[in-house]
matplotlib code that plots the C-alpha trace (Angstrom):
import matplotlib.pyplot as plt

x = [122.7, 121.6, 118.0, 119.2, 121.0, 118.0, 116.0, 118.4, 118.4, 114.6, 114.7, 117.3, 115.1, 112.3, 114.5, 115.5, 111.8, 110.7, 113.6, 112.6, 109.0, 109.5, 111.8, 109.7, 106.6, 108.5, 109.8, 106.4, 105.0, 107.5, 107.7, 103.8, 103.7, 103.0, 106.0, 108.7, 112.1, 113.5, 111.2, 111.3, 115.2, 114.8, 111.9, 114.2, 117.0, 115.0, 113.3, 116.8, 116.5, 115.8, 117.8, 118.2, 115.5, 118.2, 120.3, 117.1, 116.4, 119.9, 119.7, 116.5, 118.1, 121.0, 119.1, 116.7, 119.9, 121.4, 118.4, 117.7, 114.3, 114.8, 112.5, 109.5, 108.7, 109.7, 113.0, 113.7, 112.8, 115.4, 117.8, 117.3, 118.1, 121.1, 122.4, 121.1, 123.1, 126.4, 125.2, 124.5, 121.5, 122.0, 122.6, 120.0, 117.5, 117.3, 121.1, 122.3, 125.1, 125.6, 125.2, 122.1, 124.6, 126.6, 123.8, 122.4, 125.8, 126.0, 122.7, 122.7, 125.3, 123.2, 120.0, 121.9, 123.6, 120.5, 118.1, 120.5, 121.4, 117.8, 116.5, 119.1, 118.6, 114.7, 115.2, 117.1, 115.1, 111.7, 112.8, 114.4, 111.5, 109.1, 110.9, 111.0, 107.5, 106.3, 108.2, 107.9, 104.2, 103.3, 106.1, 104.6, 107.5, 107.7, 104.0, 104.4, 107.2, 105.2, 102.2, 104.3, 105.7, 102.5, 100.8, 103.4, 103.0, 99.9, 101.3, 102.5, 106.5, 106.3, 104.0, 106.3, 109.0, 107.3, 106.7, 110.5, 111.5, 109.4, 110.4, 114.2, 114.6, 112.4, 111.0, 114.5, 117.0, 119.8, 119.9, 120.1, 116.9, 118.0, 120.6, 123.3, 126.0, 126.4, 126.7, 130.3, 131.5, 134.9, 134.1, 137.5, 137.3, 137.7, 136.2, 134.5, 132.7, 131.7, 130.3, 128.4, 126.9, 125.9, 124.2, 122.2, 121.1, 119.7, 116.2, 115.5, 116.6, 114.7, 111.6, 111.9, 112.9, 110.1, 107.5, 109.1, 110.0, 106.5, 105.9, 108.9, 107.7, 104.2, 105.6, 108.3, 105.9, 103.4, 106.0, 107.4, 103.8, 103.4, 106.8, 106.6, 103.8, 106.0, 106.8, 110.6, 110.4, 108.1, 110.5, 113.3, 111.6, 110.6, 114.1, 115.4, 117.2, 117.6, 114.9, 117.5, 119.1, 115.7, 114.6, 118.1, 118.7, 115.4, 112.9, 114.4, 116.6, 113.8, 111.6, 114.3, 113.9, 111.1, 112.3, 115.4, 113.3, 111.5, 115.0, 116.2, 113.2, 113.6, 117.2, 116.4, 113.9, 116.4, 116.9, 113.3, 114.6, 112.1, 110.9, 108.7, 111.2, 114.2, 112.0, 110.9, 114.5, 116.0, 118.3, 120.2, 119.0, 117.5, 114.0, 114.4, 116.3, 113.3, 110.7, 113.0, 113.2, 109.4, 108.8, 111.6, 110.2, 113.6, 112.2, 115.9, 116.6, 113.1, 113.6, 117.2, 116.0, 112.9, 115.3, 117.6, 114.5, 113.3, 116.6, 117.2, 114.0, 114.1, 117.8, 116.7, 113.8, 116.0, 118.8, 115.9, 114.7, 117.9, 119.4, 116.0, 116.7, 120.0, 118.9, 115.6, 116.1, 112.1, 112.0, 112.2, 113.6, 111.7]
y = [67.1, 70.2, 69.6, 69.3, 72.5, 74.2, 72.8, 74.1, 77.5, 77.7, 76.7, 79.4, 81.9, 80.8, 81.0, 84.5, 85.6, 83.8, 85.8, 89.0, 88.7, 87.6, 90.5, 92.9, 91.9, 92.1, 95.5, 97.2, 95.5, 96.8, 100.2, 100.8, 100.2, 103.4, 103.2, 105.9, 104.9, 108.2, 109.9, 107.0, 107.6, 111.5, 111.2, 108.9, 111.4, 114.6, 112.7, 113.3, 117.1, 119.9, 120.2, 122.9, 122.8, 123.2, 120.3, 118.1, 118.8, 118.0, 114.8, 113.9, 114.5, 112.5, 109.5, 109.3, 109.3, 106.6, 104.6, 104.9, 106.7, 109.8, 110.4, 108.4, 104.9, 103.7, 105.7, 103.9, 100.6, 101.2, 102.4, 99.2, 96.9, 98.9, 98.4, 94.8, 93.7, 94.8, 93.1, 96.5, 96.4, 99.5, 100.1, 98.6, 101.0, 99.4, 99.0, 101.8, 102.1, 98.3, 97.1, 94.6, 92.1, 92.1, 91.4, 88.7, 86.9, 86.9, 84.9, 82.9, 80.2, 79.4, 78.9, 76.8, 74.6, 73.8, 73.6, 71.5, 69.0, 68.6, 68.4, 65.6, 63.7, 63.9, 62.8, 59.7, 58.7, 59.0, 57.3, 54.5, 53.9, 54.3, 51.9, 49.2, 49.7, 49.8, 46.4, 44.5, 45.4, 42.9, 43.8, 45.1, 47.1, 48.9, 49.6, 51.0, 53.3, 54.5, 55.4, 57.4, 59.6, 59.9, 60.9, 63.7, 64.9, 67.2, 68.8, 72.3, 72.2, 75.2, 73.2, 70.4, 72.8, 74.2, 70.7, 69.9, 73.2, 72.2, 68.7, 69.2, 72.8, 72.6, 69.2, 67.4, 70.3, 68.4, 70.7, 74.5, 76.1, 79.7, 81.0, 79.5, 79.2, 80.1, 83.7, 85.2, 82.0, 82.3, 82.4, 81.3, 78.2, 75.1, 71.7, 73.3, 76.0, 73.5, 71.1, 74.1, 75.1, 71.5, 71.3, 74.3, 73.1, 69.7, 71.0, 73.1, 70.5, 67.8, 69.8, 69.9, 66.2, 64.6, 66.6, 66.2, 62.8, 61.6, 63.2, 61.4, 58.2, 58.4, 59.3, 56.5, 53.8, 54.6, 54.6, 51.2, 49.8, 50.5, 49.2, 45.9, 44.9, 45.5, 42.5, 42.9, 42.9, 39.8, 37.9, 38.8, 37.3, 34.2, 33.8, 33.7, 37.1, 38.0, 40.4, 43.0, 43.1, 43.4, 46.3, 48.1, 47.5, 47.0, 49.2, 51.8, 53.1, 53.4, 55.0, 57.4, 59.5, 61.7, 61.8, 63.4, 66.0, 66.8, 66.9, 69.5, 71.7, 71.3, 72.3, 75.3, 76.3, 76.6, 80.1, 80.9, 79.8, 78.5, 81.5, 80.3, 77.6, 80.2, 82.5, 79.7, 78.8, 82.4, 80.7, 83.4, 82.5, 84.5, 83.6, 85.3, 88.2, 88.6, 89.0, 91.5, 93.5, 93.6, 94.7, 97.5, 98.5, 97.8, 97.0, 97.1, 94.0, 92.4, 93.1, 91.4, 88.6, 88.0, 88.2, 85.5, 83.4, 83.8, 83.3, 80.0, 78.5, 79.5, 77.9, 74.9, 74.3, 75.0, 72.6, 70.1, 70.7, 70.4, 67.4, 65.2, 64.2, 63.0, 61.1, 59.6, 58.6, 58.5, 62.2, 63.8, 67.3, 67.8]
z = [-6.8, -8.9, -7.6, -4.0, -4.2, -5.6, -2.6, -0.2, -1.7, -1.7, 2.2, 2.8, 1.3, 3.5, 6.5, 5.7, 5.2, 8.5, 10.4, 8.5, 9.2, 12.8, 13.6, 11.9, 14.0, 17.1, 16.4, 15.7, 18.7, 21.1, 19.5, 19.6, 23.3, 25.4, 27.2, 26.1, 27.3, 26.7, 29.1, 31.5, 31.7, 32.1, 34.5, 36.6, 36.5, 37.2, 40.3, 41.9, 41.6, 39.6, 36.2, 33.8, 30.9, 28.2, 29.6, 29.9, 26.2, 25.0, 27.1, 25.4, 21.9, 22.9, 24.2, 21.3, 18.9, 21.1, 21.1, 17.6, 18.1, 15.9, 13.1, 12.0, 13.2, 9.6, 9.7, 13.0, 11.5, 8.8, 11.3, 13.5, 10.5, 9.7, 13.5, 13.6, 10.6, 12.4, 15.5, 17.5, 19.5, 21.3, 24.8, 27.4, 28.8, 32.3, 32.6, 30.8, 29.2, 29.1, 25.4, 25.1, 23.4, 26.6, 28.8, 26.6, 26.3, 30.1, 30.4, 27.3, 28.5, 31.6, 29.5, 26.8, 29.2, 31.2, 28.1, 26.0, 28.7, 30.1, 26.3, 25.2, 28.7, 28.2, 24.5, 25.4, 28.5, 26.7, 23.5, 25.2, 27.5, 24.6, 22.4, 25.1, 26.1, 22.3, 21.6, 24.9, 25.4, 28.1, 30.5, 33.6, 34.9, 31.4, 31.7, 35.2, 34.3, 31.2, 33.2, 35.7, 32.8, 31.1, 34.4, 34.7, 31.2, 31.6, 34.7, 34.0, 34.5, 36.8, 39.4, 39.3, 40.0, 42.8, 44.2, 43.8, 45.5, 48.5, 48.9, 48.1, 49.8, 52.9, 53.7, 52.8, 52.2, 50.1, 47.0, 46.4, 45.4, 44.1, 41.7, 39.4, 42.1, 45.7, 46.7, 47.1, 45.2, 43.7, 39.9, 38.7, 36.7, 39.1, 39.9, 43.1, 40.7, 38.0, 40.9, 42.5, 38.9, 38.4, 41.8, 41.4, 37.9, 39.2, 40.2, 37.3, 35.0, 36.9, 36.5, 32.8, 32.2, 34.3, 32.5, 28.9, 28.9, 28.5, 25.2, 23.7, 25.3, 23.7, 20.4, 20.3, 21.7, 18.7, 16.0, 17.5, 17.6, 14.1, 12.8, 14.7, 12.4, 9.2, 7.0, 7.6, 11.4, 11.1, 8.8, 11.2, 14.1, 12.2, 11.1, 14.8, 14.8, 18.6, 20.0, 20.8, 17.6, 15.9, 18.5, 18.1, 14.3, 12.6, 14.8, 16.7, 13.8, 11.5, 14.4, 15.4, 12.1, 13.1, 16.8, 15.4, 13.6, 16.9, 18.7, 16.3, 16.8, 20.5, 20.5, 18.4, 20.9, 23.8, 22.9, 24.1, 27.6, 30.3, 31.7, 34.8, 35.8, 35.7, 37.7, 40.4, 41.0, 40.6, 37.5, 35.6, 32.2, 29.5, 30.3, 33.8, 32.0, 29.6, 32.5, 34.0, 30.7, 30.2, 33.8, 33.3, 29.9, 28.5, 24.9, 23.4, 25.7, 24.8, 20.9, 21.3, 23.1, 20.7, 17.7, 19.2, 19.6, 16.3, 14.5, 16.7, 16.0, 12.2, 11.9, 13.6, 10.9, 8.2, 9.1, 9.5, 6.1, 4.4, 6.4, 6.0, 2.5, 3.4, 6.7, 5.0, 1.6, 1.3, 1.2, -2.3, -2.8, -6.1]

ax = plt.figure().add_subplot(projection="3d")
ax.plot(x, y, z, "-o")
ax.set_aspect("equal")
plt.show()
């Protein structure tokens, strides 16, 4: 038990180091860009009419203080970490004076909902077909289904998104192709609103599922193909154990250990969003929000979204590391 606690503490230290380095790199990349958000804001204001120079200078000082841009870049860096420790990312430059955290929280549920559901469906579908195709290697139907998903794998998901948009939005217009819900919809929680949101998420999710299932299928089929030659599987078959039980209890259970590791990584990456898919379908997630922030030069929002992504992926890796010895006894913590 002591060795496991030491192992967890070491992994937690690595987690903190990854977050620190990732956020630090993002900070300096965004702050070394030629865009000055304070001057951009003042320029937008002065375009509306002439202003008093003294008033402009006071505004400049106030904005620099508000955005944490006073002093040298190192002073700004220290100030940024002090604010980040309290969850204060400052105001958005493009939606002033709305806080960055408020804007992110508006878009985050859309991305989490879309990515979590599509990732889990992709995981279950790909692994189920892969396990069956790896065990029943002569089944023609499974070969045909596997071939379809493998053929879709190299296709960029945004290309498939455009195809789905054309097919179900114009040729056979049965599904909505833009937004997260109907315009002017009543946003009070109701069955109609939930159904509307689900209907708008079908095409974005389908583009991710059809492309992503192939990688899980290939991985699972390869794992099953290796496991079926192991002695305990051969002995079970010779002992007359039903094939379904062999596949479920002897093969799939062992093959799923590395697959769950991949699943945790995928779930950790949901905070990255799916930028192009969200743009294609006008989905109001953080991927779409990130592109809008980049175009607007809103590096406070870019920094907030990047920090969220870094923490999400690093946390997923940390959880995988500390749970792996508990799930698979073959992994040693020494």
